[in-house]
N, C-alpha and C positions, 0 to 999 in steps of 0.2 A: 504494500500500500504506500502511495506517495501523495499525501495531502499537499495541495498547492494553495496557499492563502493569497487572496486578492485584495490588496489595499489600493487607496488612491492618495489622498492627502492626509496629513496629521495636523489638526487645527484645534486650538482650545475653544475658539469661538469665531463668529463671522469676521471679527476685526483682525484675526491673525493673518500673517503674511501668507500669500498663496491664494488659491481659489477654493473657498469654502463650499462644501456641499452638505445639505442638511442630512442626507442619508449616509454618504460615504466618507465624510471627514471624521476620522477617528481621533479622539482626544489623545494627546501624547502620553499622558499618564496611563491611559487604558492600554495603549500599544506597549508601553514598558511592562505593564503587568502581564500582558500576553506573552511577551518575550521571556519573562521570568518563569512563567508557567511552563513554557517549552523546555527551558533549561532544567527546571526542577524535575521534569518528567523524562529527561534524558533524550530529547529530540535533537538531532543534529541537522543544522541548516546546510543546504548545498545548492549549487547552481545547476541549471538544467543539463549542461554538458556533462557534468559529473554524474548526474542521475541516470543518464542514458548509457554511460560507459562502464560505470563501476557497479558490480553486483553487491547488494546489501548483505551484511553479515546476518546471521540467523536472528539475533536479538536486537538488531539496530533499528532505531526509530528515526526515520528521515522525514524532513519537511522542507518545502520550498516556500519562501516568502517572496511575494511579487508585488510590485507597485505599477500602476498604470498612469499614463498621461505625461508625467514629468513635472508635477507640482514642486515648487521651490522647497517645500517642507521635506521632500525626499532627501535632499542633501543637508538642509539646515537642522532637521529634527531627527529623521529616521537614521541617517548615517551615523551620527554620534552614538545613538542608543544601541545600534547594532554593533559598532566597534567596541563599545564598553563591555560587551558580552561575548566578543569573539565570534559574532554571527555574520552571515552574509545573506544577500537577497538579490533578486532579479529586478531590474528597472526597465520598464517598457516605455519608451519615449516617443511621443508624437513629434516628429521632426520639425514641423512648421511652428510648433509651440515654443521651440527653443529661443530664448531671449525675449519672449513676450512677458508683460507684467505678471508677476506671480508664478512664473515658470522658471525652470532651470536654464542656465546659460550653457554655452558650449564648454566653458571652463568647468562648470559643475559636472557635466557629463564625463569629462576627462577625469575629474576628481573621483567620481564614483567608480570608473573603470580602473583607475590606479589603485583604489582601495580594495580591489579584488571582487567587486560586485559584478554581476552579470548585466549586460546591456542588450536590450532587444528593441524591436520596432513595435510601435503602436499606430502604424500608418503615418502618412505625411500630414494630413489635415484633420484626422479623426472622422473623416467621412465614413458612413456605413458602406462597406464594400459591396453588399448586395444591391445597393441602389445605383451602382455605377456600371457603365458599359465596360466591356473587356479592356479597352485601351486605357480608360481612366483608372480602372481598378489596378491594372498592371503598373501604371505610373505611381499610384499611391504606395504600392509595396516596394517598388524598385528604387524610387527617389529617396524614400525614407531610409532604406537599407544602405544606399550609397552615401548619404550624408552622415549617418551615424558611424559608418566605417571610416570615413574621412576624419571625423572628430576623434574617434577612439584609437584608430590605427590597428584595428583587429576585425576579424570577420563578424558579421551580425547574422546569427543563425536562428534566432528565436523571434516569434511574432505573436503578439496578443491582439486578436481581432478587435477593432474599435466597436464598443458596445456589445461585444460577443456575437455580432451578427455575421454569419457566413456559413457556407455549405461546401459542397463538393467542388464547385467552380473556383471558389476562393482558395480552397485547400490545394487544389491541383496547381493553380497559378503560383501560390507561395512556394510550393515544392520546386517548381521549375526554376524559380529565382534563387534557390539555394537555402531557403529556410528549412531547418530540420525539426524544430519544435514549434508546434502550433497550439495556442491556448485560446479557448473560448470562454464562455461564462456558464456553461452547463454545470450545475453542481454535482460533484462526485469525488470519491476518494482515490481514483486511479489504482484500484486493487491490483490490476495487471497492466503494465505499460504496453500499449499497443505498438506494434512494429512500425506503424505509419507516422508516429510522432504526435498524434492528436492527444491533447491532455485536457482534463477537467480541472475546475478550480472551485474554491470556496470563498465567496465574497464576505469580507469582514465589514460590518456596518457600525455606525456610531452607537446604536442602541443594543449591541450584542453584549450580553453579560459574560463574565468570565466562565461561568458554568456552561453556558451554551457554546462558547468558544471551545472549551475542552471537549464537549460532546461532538462538535464538528470535526476537530482534529482526529479524534479517536473513531469517528463515524459510528456513534452509538446513541441510542435513545431517540427522543422525539425531534430534536432540532434538525438532524439531517433530513428526516422525512418531511418536516415542515418546509425546509428550504426547497426540496425537490417539488413539493406540491405547489409552492408559491411560484416557482419558475414555470411549471406547467400551466398554471392559471394565467400568468402574464403572457403566455404565448398567443392566446386568443386575441386580446386587444392589439397586440403587435401585428398580427396577420390582418385584422380588420382595418386598423388605422394606418398601417404602414409605419416604417421606422420614423419618419419625420413627424407624422401625426401623433404617434405615441410619445415622442420626446416633448412635443408641445404640451400635450396633456400632463405629462409628468412635471414639467416646469410650472404649470398653472397650479397643480396640486401642492407643490412644495413652496 
């Protein structure tokens, strides 16, 4: 089993540096408690390239921590907390966001890479790939990968689909461009790693209690079932409204 935790920004409140989201902005102290729980329960953090090449020992508990978008809190808040505990994470950067207000700079991306963190793509503009024609979709994936490679000086082989939206077309295009690890937002524990590189994730939200966090990582009890049921329920309005319509509705509700 390989739980992959999905974070976005770490913010105390809407006035914090970065781009606050009422659902996905986790309080820094909450994040620190979650990291401490992982350590106390002997979970080892690793990058995706290691997860795909190194077989786990019999009693090893592995976990991947991932961040989407490239909020400035990734380097200002998350990185120090990870380093204090000797932990690592994957950072999926939307390349057009680099240098925008509240987002990481190119130097920040290099700093994350130099610290041993994984760097992956989260698309060029965060457009939902399903909504694009083949040419535009390919540009989103390739331009982002090339820019991040130029910044980091190393191959970019991991992709987190913007909004978790994507299917076989997006998957095949990403593989052709050299992506080896593809992450969506379908909740699951990755009990067996698929040979095609497709991976499930566990979204960590602001209102998630530590007990529920533990249940998700261990994939036990009601929280995993509730998360899967919620994801399935949201699939219907996404199909009916489309990606843009669903996002507008979400923004109004929040």
